[in-house]
N, C-alpha and C positions, 0 to 999 in steps of 0.2 A: 288306431292301427288294427290290422287283422292278425289274429293269432288263433291257433288250434287250442281248444280247451277240453279238458276231461273233467266231467262233473260226477261221474260214477265209474267204478272199476269194471272192466270187461274187455272184450276183444276190441282192438284199435278201431276197426271199421264200424263198430257199433257205438263206441263211447266218445270218439273224437268229434268235436264240432268246431267249424270255422266261424269265429265271432269277431265283432268289433269290440275292442277294449282299449283302455288307456295304455299309453306307453309306460313301461316300468320306470320307476324313479331310482336313480343311483343313490346308494348310501355312501357312508364314509369309505374312501378308498376304492370306490367302484366307478365305472364309466358306462355311459349309454353307447351301444354299438348298433349300427345298421347291419342287418343280416344280409350278406351277399349270397351265402350258400349254407345250408344246414344238412349235415350228413345224418342219415337214418341208421340207428344202431339197434341191435337186439334189446338192449336195456330199455329203449323207448317202448317196446311192446310189453316188457315186464312192468314198466311203470304204469302203463294203461291197465294191466291186469291186477295191479297191486301186489306184485310178486318180487319187486326189486328190493335190494337191501336198504335203499333209501326210499321212503314213502312220503312224498310231499303232501301237504294238505290239499284237499279238493276245494275248488277246482284248480287245476294246474295245466301248464303247457309242456308237452314233451319236447325232447330235443336236447341232447347232452353235449353236442360239439358243433361249432360253426366256424366259418370264415366270415369276417365282417369288417366294417370300416368305422373307425373312431371319428369323433367330431373334428379332430385335427388332421384327418386324412390318412391315417395309418391303416394298412391292410393287416389284420391280425387273426390269429386263431384263439378261440376262447371256449371255455366250458361255462355256459350260462348258469347263473344262480337260480336254482329251482326255488319256488314253483313256477318261475317265468322262464321256461326253456326256449330252445332255439327255433321251433317251428312257428315263427312269428316274424314280423317285419323288423322289430327291434328287441334287443335284450340288454340286460346289464350284466357285467362281469367284474371280477376283481382286477384292478389295474395291475397289481403286482404279478398276477399269474398270466397275463397276456403274452403270447408268443408271436413273433413276426412271421407272416405267411411267406413261405418260400417263393422266390421270384420265378423259379422254374416250373411252378404249378399254377394252373388257373384256379379260379375260386372254388369250383366243385372238387377238384383234386386236392386242393389245400385243406378243405373242410374234412376230407376223409383221411388226412395224414395223421391227425393228432392222436386220438385214443387207441385206434387199432394198431398203428405202427409203434406207438410207445409201449403198448402192451406186449407186442411181439418182441421188441428190442429188450425190454426188461425180462421177459420170460426166457428168451434164448440166451441172453448174455449175463444177466445178474442172477437168475435162478438156476438155469441149466448149464451155464458156462460152456456153451457149444464151441467146439473146436473145428478148425478146418480139417476136412477129411472124414469127419464123422457122418453118420447117417441120421437124418432128421425125418421123422414121420409126422405129417401134418393132417389132422382131420378137418373136414369141411374146407378143403384147400382152395376151393373156388369161391368161398364166401368172403365177406368183408374182413373178418379177423384172420381167417386162414390164409387168404391171398397175401396179406401183409407178411405173415410168418414165412411163407414160401419165398418171397423176394428177399427178406432179411436173411433167411437161411442160405440162399444162394450167394448173397453178398458176403457171408461169413466163410464161404468155401466148403459148405456141407453138400453132401448128396441128399437130395430132397425127394421123398416119396409122398405123394399127395393122395389122400382118400377123398372121393367125391360120391355123389349120388346121381347117376345118369350121364348119358353121352354128351349133352351140352356142357355140363359142368366139367366133364373129363377133358373136353377140348379146351375150355378156358384155363384149366390147371396146367395143361401141357404148354399153352402159350405163355403162361406165367413163368415157366422155366423148370417145372418139375422134371426130375430125371426119370421118374416112373409114376404113372397114375393108376390107381386102383379104384375101380367102380364097385363100391360096396354092394350094389344091387345085383351084380352078376358075378362077382369074384370074391374069393375068400381072402380077407385082409391078412390073416396070420400066415397063410401059405405063401401069399405073394411077397410079403416082407421077408420071410425066411429064405425064399428062393433068391430074392434079389441081393441078400446079404450073405449068401453062402451058409445059411443056418445061424448066423451070429445074432441077428435081430437089430432093431433100431437103437441107436445110442441115446437119442432124445425123442420124446413124443410130446407134441404140442396139441392139447386136447381142449377145444372149446365146446365139445359136444356132450361128453359124459355118457352114461348108459352103456349101450352095446359097444360104443367106440372105446371106452375105457377098458371094458372087459377084453376086447381084442388086443388092445395095446399091451397089457401086461402078459399076454401069451406070446408076444413077439418082441419083448424088450431085451436088450443085450446085457451082458455082464456089466455091472456098474452103470447101467442106464438110468436116465432121469425122465420121469413122467411129470409134465407141467400141466397142472389142472387150471384151466383158464375160465371155464364156464360150463353150463349145462343146457345147451340149446335143445337137446333132445327132450328136456323136461324130466329126465331121470337122473337122480344124484346117486352115484355108485357108493357102495360101502366097501372100501378097500380091505382086502384080506391081508393083514399085516404079517401073518405067518408066511404068505406067499412072497411078499417083499423081502422077508428075511432069507428064505431059502434060495431065492434067485438073485439076491444081492443088488436090488435096484432101489432108487429113491423116488419118493412122491413129494412134489413141491407144489404148494398153492401159489397163485398169483392174483393179487388184487391191486391193480395199477393205481387206483385212486389213493391208496395209502401213501404212495410216494410223494403225492402233492403236499401232504402234511408232514411226513417223516423225513423226506429228503428232497425238497424242492430244487436244490442245486443240481441233483442228478437228473431231474426232469428237464431242466434247461440244457444240460450237457447232452442229454439224449436228443433233444430237439435240434441242437447244433449238428449232431452227427446225421440225423435224418435229413436236415437241410442240405448238408454236404452230399449225401448219397443221391438226393433228388436232383441236385445240380449236375451230378455226373451221369444222370440217367439210369442209375443202378436200381432205384426204386421209383415206382409211379403208381399211385392208387388206381385200381381197376374200377372205374366209374361206368357202370353198365346202363344207367338211366339218370337223366336230369329232368326232374318233375317240377311243375309249377306248384305254388303254394296250395292251390285248390286240390292237388292230387296227393297231399301228404298222408291223409288217413289210409288211402289205398296202398301207398308205399310202405307205411309201417306195418300194415297187415301182411303184405307180401314177405317182408323180412321175418315177421312173426311165424309165418307158415313155412319158412325155409324155401320159398319159391324164387328167391333172387340169386343172381350171380354177381359177385363183386359188390359194389356199393351203389345204392340209390341215394341221390343227393337232391334235396329240395331247394329250388331257387325262388325265393319270395318275390323278387322283382320280375320274374318270368323270363329273363334273358338267358341265353345258352352260354353261360360263362364257364 
């Protein structure tokens, strides 16, 4: 089969190679899956760079979530077992962790539903306890992770303010349902949020960016607000001033969705049931901006690494526009 392999760490476009390799062999409790669609995530870039919290042995195949077909014909969502990731024609995954692909979504959309939307749901509901009528501030609102949080925030009845970089992404965020879009390149985030909330600030901040985004967030956080730290796409990890959190009375909560797989798998399945219900109702639908062939995977991962993508880029190993 064909699979992208990383033999040394570096930028995705430089270190990813498309190679012929053997199909992975399922172990106990695992199943071989034909990859129908593999969603590209920022962690794929971090894996290539050797900067992710999980560092598989070299060589490895990136790709942390797929929609695929099992030998008995089921269409499923899976997180492949590294080092044999999803940017390949076949993967293996734990049978017990497979989730049914929602019928309302095609293969590419289904592949993009899993990690990003689960992260959004757990962040907004389990960590932030977002309530209807509250104001939610989402950074990178037109990106893969941010766009999921926007849709889930609207589904929860929140007023959503989306922060983006550039007019194209501003248009995408508006189409996603943001009540207000702030272009960080031409507008002051803090001033815009305070004006939109009558000076109160955002009740919940969803931050997959870190760096300057976090710094702006805590300047416009509401009384008893909650900042959800999801990731550091900017490359800058902020050092929170806890005295500031004390005097302004806000909370800072981290979110590592992967831990729920081991600590509370029943909650992961319950979340998937809820996401499936919302997708069937048309309330949520992954924003898939590009469907790339397997040969274009390295370029796709690089675009995500560079922050040049809007929504999701999904790789289709079979080449069909599924």
